[in-house]
LOPAFI-285543 format. One record per residue (C-alpha): residue number from 1; residue in three letters; x, y, z. Coordinates in Angstrom, 2 decimals. Each point is the difference from the previous one (the first is absolute). Layout:
N
[rec NUM, ala, [X, Y, Z]]
...
END
This chain:
405
[rec 1, unk, [254.62, 127.49, 102.55]]
[rec 2, unk, [-1.71, -1.92, -2.73]]
[rec 3, unk, [-3.73, 0.87, -0.96]]
[rec 4, unk, [-1.30, -3.07, 2.19]]
[rec 5, unk, [2.23, 0.83, 2.85]]
[rec 6, unk, [-1.84, 1.39, 2.79]]
[rec 7, unk, [2.03, 2.19, 2.75]]
[rec 8, unk, [0.21, -1.73, 3.73]]
[rec 9, unk, [-1.98, 3.18, 1.24]]
[rec 10, unk, [-3.20, 1.95, -0.32]]
[rec 11, unk, [-0.63, 3.71, 0.10]]
[rec 12, unk, [-2.19, 1.20, 2.85]]
[rec 13, unk, [-3.09, 2.21, -0.62]]
[rec 14, unk, [0.82, 3.43, -0.86]]
[rec 15, unk, [3.13, -1.21, -0.93]]
[rec 16, unk, [3.46, 0.55, 2.79]]
[rec 17, unk, [2.57, -2.75, 0.46]]
[rec 18, unk, [-0.54, -3.41, -1.09]]
[rec 19, unk, [-1.39, -2.48, 1.91]]
[rec 20, unk, [2.04, -3.91, 0.09]]
[rec 21, unk, [-2.05, -2.54, -1.49]]
[rec 22, unk, [-1.85, -1.80, 3.50]]
[rec 23, unk, [-0.15, -3.33, -2.18]]
[rec 24, unk, [3.38, -0.50, 0.37]]
[rec 25, unk, [0.61, -2.85, 2.79]]
[rec 26, unk, [3.66, 0.19, -0.36]]
[rec 27, unk, [2.35, -0.44, 2.92]]
[rec 28, unk, [-1.97, -2.29, 2.06]]
[rec 29, unk, [1.28, -0.39, 3.40]]
[rec 30, unk, [0.51, -2.80, 2.32]]
[rec 31, unk, [-3.03, -2.14, 1.10]]
[rec 32, unk, [-0.34, 2.21, 3.14]]
[rec 33, unk, [0.18, 3.44, -1.47]]
[rec 34, unk, [-2.06, -1.00, -3.44]]
[rec 35, unk, [-2.96, 1.16, 1.59]]
[rec 36, unk, [-2.60, 2.08, -1.37]]
[rec 37, unk, [-2.76, 2.82, 0.74]]
[rec 38, unk, [-3.38, -1.84, 0.04]]
[rec 39, unk, [-2.27, 3.23, 1.66]]
[rec 40, unk, [-0.44, 3.41, 1.04]]
[rec 41, unk, [-2.20, 1.23, 2.27]]
[rec 42, unk, [-0.96, 3.40, 2.24]]
[rec 43, unk, [-1.99, 1.27, 2.81]]
[rec 44, unk, [-0.43, 3.78, 0.92]]
[rec 45, unk, [0.05, 1.02, 4.34]]
[rec 46, unk, [-1.27, 3.10, 1.02]]
[rec 47, unk, [2.25, 1.46, 2.17]]
[rec 48, unk, [0.91, 3.71, 0.37]]
[rec 49, unk, [0.52, -0.31, -3.83]]
[rec 50, unk, [-1.10, -2.69, -2.10]]
[rec 51, unk, [2.88, -3.01, 0.10]]
[rec 52, unk, [-0.23, -2.61, -2.88]]
[rec 53, unk, [1.67, -3.69, 0.86]]
[rec 54, unk, [1.23, -1.82, -2.88]]
[rec 55, unk, [0.28, -3.66, 0.06]]
[rec 56, unk, [2.12, -2.08, -2.76]]
[rec 57, unk, [-0.17, -3.73, -0.31]]
[rec 58, unk, [2.51, -2.63, -1.13]]
[rec 59, unk, [-0.75, -3.80, -1.04]]
[rec 60, unk, [3.03, -0.56, 2.30]]
[rec 61, unk, [-2.83, 0.62, 3.09]]
[rec 62, unk, [2.25, 3.45, 0.70]]
[rec 63, unk, [-1.68, 3.03, 0.43]]
[rec 64, unk, [1.09, 3.27, -0.25]]
[rec 65, unk, [-1.50, 3.64, 1.64]]
[rec 66, unk, [0.09, 3.19, -0.53]]
[rec 67, unk, [-1.96, 3.25, -0.09]]
[rec 68, unk, [-0.96, 2.46, -3.03]]
[rec 69, unk, [-2.01, 3.16, -0.82]]
[rec 70, unk, [-2.76, -1.79, -1.63]]
[rec 71, unk, [-1.74, -3.11, -0.46]]
[rec 72, unk, [1.68, -2.71, -2.10]]
[rec 73, unk, [-1.54, -3.07, -1.37]]
[rec 74, unk, [0.98, -0.40, -3.17]]
[rec 75, unk, [2.58, -2.72, -0.61]]
[rec 76, unk, [0.54, 0.88, -3.86]]
[rec 77, unk, [3.68, -0.11, -0.79]]
[rec 78, unk, [0.82, -1.29, 2.84]]
[rec 79, unk, [-1.49, -3.58, 0.34]]
[rec 80, unk, [2.25, -2.69, -0.76]]
[rec 81, unk, [3.20, 2.18, 0.69]]
[rec 82, unk, [2.69, -0.69, 2.66]]
[rec 83, unk, [-0.45, 2.18, 2.78]]
[rec 84, unk, [3.81, 0.23, 0.54]]
[rec 85, unk, [0.33, 1.74, -3.19]]
[rec 86, unk, [-0.72, 3.31, 1.69]]
[rec 87, unk, [1.71, 2.73, -2.18]]
[rec 88, unk, [-1.05, -1.52, -3.07]]
[rec 89, unk, [-3.41, -0.25, 0.90]]
[rec 90, unk, [-0.26, 3.39, 1.34]]
[rec 91, unk, [2.11, 1.36, -3.18]]
[rec 92, unk, [-2.50, -2.15, -2.08]]
[rec 93, unk, [-3.32, 0.74, 1.49]]
[rec 94, unk, [0.68, 3.94, -0.19]]
[rec 95, unk, [-2.83, 1.00, 2.16]]
[rec 96, unk, [0.85, -3.31, 2.96]]
[rec 97, unk, [-2.00, 1.02, 3.22]]
[rec 98, unk, [2.63, 1.15, 2.82]]
[rec 99, unk, [-2.16, -2.27, 2.48]]
[rec 100, unk, [0.71, -3.25, -3.05]]
[rec 101, unk, [3.71, 0.88, -0.07]]
[rec 102, unk, [-0.33, 0.17, 3.84]]
[rec 103, unk, [-0.92, -3.73, -0.01]]
[rec 104, unk, [2.13, -0.82, -2.44]]
[rec 105, unk, [3.22, 0.80, 2.52]]
[rec 106, unk, [-2.23, -1.58, 2.65]]
[rec 107, unk, [-0.12, -3.46, -1.99]]
[rec 108, unk, [3.61, 0.46, -0.57]]
[rec 109, unk, [1.50, 0.02, 3.14]]
[rec 110, unk, [-2.43, -2.99, 0.75]]
[rec 111, unk, [1.31, -1.96, -2.58]]
[rec 112, unk, [3.67, 1.00, 1.07]]
[rec 113, unk, [-0.68, 0.05, 3.62]]
[rec 114, unk, [1.42, 3.04, 0.51]]
[rec 115, unk, [-1.65, 3.79, 1.32]]
[rec 116, unk, [0.07, 2.36, -2.87]]
[rec 117, unk, [2.40, 2.42, 1.16]]
[rec 118, unk, [2.36, -3.15, -1.04]]
[rec 119, unk, [-1.05, 0.12, -3.62]]
[rec 120, unk, [0.31, 3.64, 0.22]]
[rec 121, unk, [4.13, -0.49, 0.68]]
[rec 122, unk, [-0.54, -0.03, 3.61]]
[rec 123, unk, [-0.72, 2.38, 2.63]]
[rec 124, unk, [1.86, 3.36, 1.89]]
[rec 125, unk, [-2.04, -0.57, 2.60]]
[rec 126, unk, [-2.25, -2.55, 2.21]]
[rec 127, unk, [-2.77, 2.68, 0.69]]
[rec 128, unk, [-1.29, 2.89, -1.99]]
[rec 129, unk, [-1.04, 3.29, 1.35]]
[rec 130, unk, [-3.47, 1.34, -0.01]]
[rec 131, unk, [-0.96, 3.24, -0.31]]
[rec 132, unk, [-3.76, 0.46, 1.47]]
[rec 133, unk, [-2.40, 2.17, -1.81]]
[rec 134, unk, [-1.53, 2.09, 2.31]]
[rec 135, unk, [-3.03, 1.87, 0.14]]
[rec 136, unk, [-1.34, 3.14, 2.43]]
[rec 137, unk, [-3.02, 1.55, -0.03]]
[rec 138, unk, [-2.60, -1.86, -1.90]]
[rec 139, unk, [1.02, -0.91, -3.55]]
[rec 140, unk, [-3.60, 0.00, -1.06]]
[rec 141, unk, [-1.73, 1.97, 2.36]]
[rec 142, unk, [-1.97, 3.53, -0.57]]
[rec 143, unk, [2.83, 1.50, -1.35]]
[rec 144, unk, [-0.51, -1.54, -3.03]]
[rec 145, unk, [-3.60, 1.12, -0.33]]
[rec 146, unk, [0.50, 3.40, 0.55]]
[rec 147, unk, [-1.98, 0.28, 2.87]]
[rec 148, unk, [2.72, 0.27, 2.89]]
[rec 149, unk, [3.19, 2.21, -0.13]]
[rec 150, unk, [2.76, -2.46, -0.94]]
[rec 151, unk, [2.17, 1.59, 2.46]]
[rec 152, unk, [-2.49, -0.82, 2.81]]
[rec 153, unk, [0.65, -3.74, -1.06]]
[rec 154, unk, [3.76, -0.11, -1.40]]
[rec 155, unk, [1.74, 1.39, 3.26]]
[rec 156, unk, [3.30, -0.07, 1.45]]
[rec 157, unk, [-0.91, -1.85, 2.71]]
[rec 158, unk, [-1.93, -2.80, -1.68]]
[rec 159, unk, [3.16, -0.45, -2.54]]
[rec 160, unk, [2.19, 0.12, 3.66]]
[rec 161, unk, [-2.53, -2.29, 1.31]]
[rec 162, unk, [0.31, -2.55, -3.17]]
[rec 163, unk, [3.46, 0.32, 0.03]]
[rec 164, unk, [0.65, -0.85, 3.75]]
[rec 165, unk, [-2.41, -3.25, -0.24]]
[rec 166, unk, [2.02, -1.39, -3.07]]
[rec 167, unk, [3.56, 0.44, 1.88]]
[rec 168, unk, [-1.22, -1.43, 3.06]]
[rec 169, unk, [-1.01, -3.20, -2.48]]
[rec 170, unk, [3.92, -0.42, -0.98]]
[rec 171, unk, [-0.20, 2.20, -3.61]]
[rec 172, unk, [3.69, 2.30, -0.41]]
[rec 173, unk, [-1.68, 0.80, -3.15]]
[rec 174, unk, [-3.24, 1.57, -0.69]]
[rec 175, unk, [-2.06, 2.36, -2.40]]
[rec 176, unk, [-2.87, 2.30, -0.23]]
[rec 177, unk, [-2.05, 1.29, -2.96]]
[rec 178, unk, [0.44, 3.98, 0.27]]
[rec 179, unk, [-1.86, 0.33, -3.37]]
[rec 180, unk, [-3.51, 0.44, 2.35]]
[rec 181, unk, [-2.16, 3.27, -0.61]]
[rec 182, unk, [0.78, 3.05, 1.83]]
[rec 183, unk, [-3.33, 1.86, -1.27]]
[rec 184, unk, [-3.14, -1.27, -0.44]]
[rec 185, unk, [-0.44, 1.70, -3.36]]
[rec 186, unk, [3.60, -0.66, -1.20]]
[rec 187, unk, [0.66, 0.12, -3.76]]
[rec 188, unk, [1.46, -3.30, -0.36]]
[rec 189, unk, [0.71, 0.33, -4.01]]
[rec 190, unk, [2.23, 3.38, 0.51]]
[rec 191, unk, [2.42, -2.96, 1.88]]
[rec 192, unk, [0.94, 3.35, 1.79]]
[rec 193, unk, [0.10, 1.09, 3.91]]
[rec 194, unk, [-0.32, 3.21, 1.75]]
[rec 195, unk, [2.00, 0.99, 2.80]]
[rec 196, unk, [-2.73, -1.28, 2.71]]
[rec 197, unk, [-0.11, -3.56, -1.69]]
[rec 198, unk, [3.72, -0.27, 0.18]]
[rec 199, unk, [0.28, 1.34, 3.49]]
[rec 200, unk, [-2.28, -2.79, 1.20]]
[rec 201, unk, [1.73, -2.18, -1.76]]
[rec 202, unk, [3.40, 0.64, 1.59]]
[rec 203, unk, [-1.94, 0.10, 3.64]]
[rec 204, unk, [-0.64, -3.87, -0.53]]
[rec 205, unk, [3.20, -0.78, -0.78]]
[rec 206, unk, [1.54, 2.14, 2.37]]
[rec 207, unk, [-2.27, -1.74, 2.59]]
[rec 208, unk, [0.94, -3.77, -1.11]]
[rec 209, unk, [3.81, 0.90, 0.62]]
[rec 210, unk, [-0.60, 1.56, 3.73]]
[rec 211, unk, [-1.83, -3.05, 0.97]]
[rec 212, unk, [2.20, -3.05, -1.61]]
[rec 213, unk, [3.19, 2.40, -0.21]]
[rec 214, unk, [2.66, -0.43, -2.71]]
[rec 215, unk, [1.06, -3.69, 0.44]]
[rec 216, unk, [-3.12, -1.22, -1.86]]
[rec 217, unk, [0.15, -0.20, -4.12]]
[rec 218, unk, [-2.84, 2.47, -0.79]]
[rec 219, unk, [-1.43, 0.21, -3.62]]
[rec 220, unk, [-2.97, 1.91, -1.04]]
[rec 221, unk, [-2.15, -0.78, -3.33]]
[rec 222, unk, [-1.13, 2.64, -2.19]]
[rec 223, unk, [-1.84, -2.20, -2.48]]
[rec 224, unk, [0.90, 1.66, -3.41]]
[rec 225, unk, [-2.17, 2.90, 1.15]]
[rec 226, unk, [1.91, 3.16, -0.95]]
[rec 227, unk, [1.81, 2.33, -2.14]]
[rec 228, unk, [3.80, -0.05, 0.00]]
[rec 229, unk, [-0.51, 3.48, 1.75]]
[rec 230, unk, [-1.99, -0.98, 3.05]]
[rec 231, unk, [2.10, -3.07, 0.42]]
[rec 232, unk, [2.66, 1.94, -0.02]]
[rec 233, unk, [-0.60, 2.64, 2.45]]
[rec 234, unk, [-1.85, -2.62, 2.20]]
[rec 235, unk, [3.12, -2.32, -0.25]]
[rec 236, unk, [2.31, 3.34, 0.92]]
[rec 237, unk, [-2.24, 0.73, 3.30]]
[rec 238, unk, [0.60, -3.58, 0.79]]
[rec 239, unk, [3.71, -0.21, -0.11]]
[rec 240, unk, [0.26, 0.55, 4.10]]
[rec 241, unk, [-1.37, -3.39, 0.67]]
[rec 242, unk, [2.53, -2.36, -1.45]]
[rec 243, unk, [-2.75, -2.25, -2.20]]
[rec 244, unk, [1.20, -3.40, -1.25]]
[rec 245, unk, [-2.40, 1.05, -3.04]]
[rec 246, unk, [-2.58, 2.09, -1.56]]
[rec 247, unk, [-1.93, -2.18, -2.39]]
[rec 248, unk, [-1.45, 0.76, -3.64]]
[rec 249, unk, [-0.08, 3.79, -0.01]]
[rec 250, unk, [-1.16, 0.41, -3.28]]
[rec 251, unk, [-1.96, -2.28, -2.57]]
[rec 252, unk, [1.90, -3.03, -0.83]]
[rec 253, unk, [1.62, -0.46, -3.11]]
[rec 254, unk, [0.96, 3.62, 0.01]]
[rec 255, unk, [3.74, -0.80, -0.26]]
[rec 256, unk, [1.48, 3.63, -0.11]]
[rec 257, unk, [-2.42, 1.31, 2.33]]
[rec 258, unk, [1.40, -2.48, 2.80]]
[rec 259, unk, [3.37, 0.96, -0.63]]
[rec 260, unk, [-0.87, 3.88, 0.60]]
[rec 261, unk, [-1.19, -0.70, 3.10]]
[rec 262, unk, [2.47, -2.37, 1.18]]
[rec 263, unk, [2.77, 2.76, -0.90]]
[rec 264, unk, [-2.05, 2.80, 1.97]]
[rec 265, unk, [0.22, -2.12, 3.20]]
[rec 266, unk, [2.30, -1.89, 2.32]]
[rec 267, unk, [-3.10, -1.87, 0.87]]
[rec 268, unk, [0.08, -3.94, -2.00]]
[rec 269, unk, [-2.63, -0.11, -2.75]]
[rec 270, unk, [-1.02, -3.65, 0.10]]
[rec 271, unk, [-2.59, -1.20, -3.37]]
[rec 272, unk, [-0.62, -2.92, -1.64]]
[rec 273, unk, [-2.95, -1.98, 0.97]]
[rec 274, unk, [-1.68, 1.39, -3.03]]
[rec 275, unk, [2.72, -1.32, -2.60]]
[rec 276, unk, [-0.82, -2.67, -1.57]]
[rec 277, unk, [3.64, -1.82, -1.16]]
[rec 278, unk, [3.54, 0.06, -0.05]]
[rec 279, unk, [-0.09, 2.39, -2.85]]
[rec 280, unk, [-2.01, 2.66, 1.61]]
[rec 281, unk, [2.27, -0.22, 2.82]]
[rec 282, unk, [2.84, 0.37, -2.03]]
[rec 283, unk, [-1.12, 3.03, -1.63]]
[rec 284, unk, [-0.93, 1.33, 3.84]]
[rec 285, unk, [3.82, -0.43, 1.00]]
[rec 286, unk, [1.05, 1.52, -3.43]]
[rec 287, unk, [-1.85, 3.32, 0.78]]
[rec 288, unk, [1.65, -0.53, 3.57]]
[rec 289, unk, [-3.80, 0.40, 1.70]]
[rec 290, unk, [0.28, -2.27, 2.43]]
[rec 291, unk, [2.29, -0.39, 3.57]]
[rec 292, unk, [-1.86, -2.94, 0.96]]
[rec 293, unk, [-2.18, -2.60, -2.29]]
[rec 294, unk, [-3.19, -1.46, 0.97]]
[rec 295, unk, [-0.79, -3.11, -1.98]]
[rec 296, unk, [-3.09, -2.08, 0.51]]
[rec 297, unk, [0.42, -3.40, -0.61]]
[rec 298, unk, [-3.88, -0.15, -1.20]]
[rec 299, unk, [0.53, 3.25, -2.07]]
[rec 300, unk, [3.53, -0.28, -1.95]]
[rec 301, unk, [-0.22, -3.76, -1.58]]
[rec 302, unk, [0.10, -2.06, 3.21]]
[rec 303, unk, [3.12, -1.30, 1.65]]
[rec 304, unk, [2.44, -0.55, -3.11]]
[rec 305, unk, [-0.47, 3.71, -0.61]]
[rec 306, unk, [0.12, 1.17, 3.64]]
[rec 307, unk, [3.46, -1.37, -0.04]]
[rec 308, unk, [0.92, 1.47, -3.47]]
[rec 309, unk, [-1.23, 3.09, 1.41]]
[rec 310, unk, [2.16, -0.08, 2.85]]
[rec 311, unk, [3.32, -0.85, -1.55]]
[rec 312, unk, [-0.54, 3.27, -2.41]]
[rec 313, unk, [-0.79, 2.11, 2.60]]
[rec 314, unk, [3.42, -1.54, 1.93]]
[rec 315, unk, [1.88, 0.89, -2.56]]
[rec 316, unk, [-1.01, 3.82, 0.23]]
[rec 317, unk, [0.57, -0.13, 4.17]]
[rec 318, unk, [-4.53, -0.23, 0.18]]
[rec 319, unk, [-0.80, -1.66, 3.19]]
[rec 320, unk, [-3.38, -1.99, -0.11]]
[rec 321, unk, [-3.12, 0.43, 2.06]]
[rec 322, unk, [-2.69, -1.95, -1.19]]
[rec 323, unk, [-3.30, 0.77, -0.27]]
[rec 324, unk, [-2.58, -2.58, 0.72]]
[rec 325, unk, [-3.84, 0.12, 1.03]]
[rec 326, unk, [-0.15, -3.84, -0.15]]
[rec 327, unk, [-1.20, -2.83, 2.21]]
[rec 328, unk, [2.48, -1.65, 2.01]]
[rec 329, unk, [1.09, -2.50, -3.40]]
[rec 330, unk, [0.92, 2.93, -2.00]]
[rec 331, unk, [1.82, 1.23, 3.20]]
[rec 332, unk, [1.96, -2.61, 0.78]]
[rec 333, unk, [0.63, -0.31, -3.99]]
[rec 334, unk, [1.46, 3.17, -0.18]]
[rec 335, unk, [1.92, -0.83, 3.12]]
[rec 336, unk, [1.61, -3.06, -1.74]]
[rec 337, unk, [1.27, 2.78, -2.76]]
[rec 338, unk, [1.10, 2.32, 2.27]]
[rec 339, unk, [1.99, -2.15, 1.89]]
[rec 340, unk, [1.70, -1.02, -3.16]]
[rec 341, unk, [1.15, 3.63, -0.97]]
[rec 342, unk, [2.66, 2.03, 1.52]]
[rec 343, unk, [-1.60, 3.38, -0.39]]
[rec 344, unk, [-2.73, -0.64, 2.17]]
[rec 345, unk, [-1.68, 3.01, 2.76]]
[rec 346, unk, [-3.49, -1.17, 0.96]]
[rec 347, unk, [-2.97, -2.15, -1.21]]
[rec 348, unk, [-3.51, 1.84, 0.27]]
[rec 349, unk, [-2.48, -1.32, 2.31]]
[rec 350, unk, [-3.66, 1.13, -0.80]]
[rec 351, unk, [-2.36, -2.03, 2.43]]
[rec 352, unk, [0.40, 1.29, 3.39]]
[rec 353, unk, [-3.63, 0.07, -0.09]]
[rec 354, unk, [-1.16, -3.37, -1.38]]
[rec 355, unk, [0.00, -2.26, 3.02]]
[rec 356, unk, [0.09, -2.71, -1.83]]
[rec 357, unk, [2.93, 0.23, -2.10]]
[rec 358, unk, [2.44, -2.09, 1.74]]
[rec 359, unk, [-2.45, -2.90, 0.63]]
[rec 360, unk, [-0.47, -0.75, -3.82]]
[rec 361, unk, [3.09, -1.91, -0.38]]
[rec 362, unk, [1.85, -2.15, 1.86]]
[rec 363, unk, [3.84, -0.26, -0.24]]
[rec 364, unk, [1.18, -3.49, -1.56]]
[rec 365, unk, [1.75, -2.10, 2.55]]
[rec 366, unk, [0.57, 2.57, 2.38]]
[rec 367, unk, [-1.55, 1.68, 2.42]]
[rec 368, unk, [-0.46, 3.69, 1.15]]
[rec 369, unk, [-1.62, 3.28, -1.60]]
[rec 370, unk, [0.65, 1.39, -3.52]]
[rec 371, unk, [0.48, 3.14, 1.49]]
[rec 372, unk, [1.81, 0.63, 2.99]]
[rec 373, unk, [1.40, 3.29, 1.48]]
[rec 374, unk, [-0.13, 1.94, -2.91]]
[rec 375, unk, [1.73, -2.97, -1.90]]
[rec 376, unk, [-0.46, -3.35, -2.39]]
[rec 377, unk, [1.92, -2.99, 1.14]]
[rec 378, unk, [1.01, -0.92, -3.16]]
[rec 379, unk, [-1.61, -3.73, -0.67]]
[rec 380, unk, [1.73, -3.31, -0.27]]
[rec 381, unk, [-2.64, -2.08, -1.13]]
[rec 382, unk, [-0.19, -0.17, -3.71]]
[rec 383, unk, [-1.10, 2.06, -2.80]]
[rec 384, unk, [-1.18, 2.64, 1.53]]
[rec 385, unk, [-0.23, -1.81, 3.52]]
[rec 386, unk, [-3.70, 0.93, 0.93]]
[rec 387, unk, [-3.36, -1.34, -0.73]]
[rec 388, unk, [-3.27, 1.14, -0.06]]
[rec 389, unk, [-2.66, -0.91, 3.02]]
[rec 390, unk, [-3.09, -0.67, -1.68]]
[rec 391, unk, [-2.39, 1.05, 2.47]]
[rec 392, unk, [1.20, 3.36, 0.67]]
[rec 393, unk, [0.03, 0.32, -3.82]]
[rec 394, unk, [-3.59, -1.58, -0.02]]
[rec 395, unk, [-0.95, 2.71, 2.14]]
[rec 396, unk, [1.19, 3.19, -2.11]]
[rec 397, unk, [-1.17, -1.15, -3.62]]
[rec 398, unk, [-1.68, 2.32, -1.73]]
[rec 399, unk, [-3.83, -0.52, -0.87]]
[rec 400, unk, [-0.16, -2.63, -2.90]]
[rec 401, unk, [3.75, -0.96, 0.38]]
[rec 402, unk, [0.55, -3.47, 0.49]]
[rec 403, unk, [2.97, -1.64, 2.27]]
[rec 404, unk, [2.68, -1.64, -1.90]]
[rec 405, unk, [1.83, -1.20, 2.89]]
END
């Protein structure tokens, strides 16, 4: 390269992998696919969590929707780019929001008039099984403030009752939190449980199994709260209950710690919602730290990375039970991605207490609910196959937010 010649890439801030030159306009498509991004906007709704809905507009009048982790209103390097170049834009932008990436898949499906799952190589299944995040007792009750003995709130009876309600609603798989307090004055920093606390947790699991039997897949979540020693002691006590998984027993990215727990018990270990990309999943797989993987579309890099992670897991014989705490938009996106991979177990549903969850979107060109009898029937409309109901969205906007639909 001569002194006056310039490279066709730029180094991103802080170094790292070079970005391609965004001014390169070669490789135009036929007119019907030669479109560009003209605007990006977002709005945030208040539900059990905050849900940030993203809209990407094009000069062809085709709009894509997605769901991200935070507001995204900056066109930045996306303006004037072809939204069909999803991989290139993901790599160039570096920090491209997962909701924007989701919206690009929605646009691409609409341009080509196919559902997103077709863009991912087709489907292994017509419907996607959902596991229901279930709560016994009061998640934010007096036990959190220390004014009530937690064992009076998180009772075996409350867990059994909640499990029965969820199973009667048609779910074939469910999960409970098992990191609830036992002592009001427990030293959480130590990450250890005494025998009394472990006995209490075992009683919760036993009550659920007695209520719903062993034909239902049943998981429990520890939310990264314990040491290897405590997680192992608890897991071994839970072995007789034939759990589908014990989730996140030790803090995230402690790869060897996960392996030590996994090797010490026959209870399957699930982890991954806090792993941020295929590279971190590869490290966990190399460490043999999980029996099941829990990638989250909104944390692992979007639909593209979700599929890449699933492929890595499939090579090692590890199934996927995907994490999801979002609205119907991310849930449907997760259903498309989950339908396209062979090693799928279930996709999380974490909004049973949100009565308007179903009403936020409508199927494109189809009737029926998004979620029915514990399954999502795969949308056949173009793109994600769902559209926002603006009236419902308007009712739940966070103060100061503007409706973008």
